[in-house]
C-alpha positions, 0 to 999 in steps of 0.5 A: 500500500502506498503511503499517500492516497494520491500516489497511484495517480502520480505514477507510483514510486519516488523515482518515477515522480522525480523523473516526471518532475525533471521532465516538467522542469525541462519543459518550463525552462524556455519560459521567461521567469517573469511569466511565473508568480513569485511563489511559482518561481520559488517552488520551481527553484526548490524542485530544480534542486533535486531530492524527493518529490511528494505526490502533492508537489508533482500535482503542483508542477503539473498544474504550473505546466498546464497553466503555461504550456 
């Protein structure tokens, strides 16, 4: 059983969440930084530092991607 009820909706394990987060960050790189809100910029910087990605963080990244792409 997954530790978080949304884990199955995110694609599963920690490695796959990190991998998807990295792909989304690459997609968002060409966007000018001033397109993002301050909170979005801070979040994207935090995510680009690496480390574990929670299901909630992955959903937030997906929302940002959908908003700008």
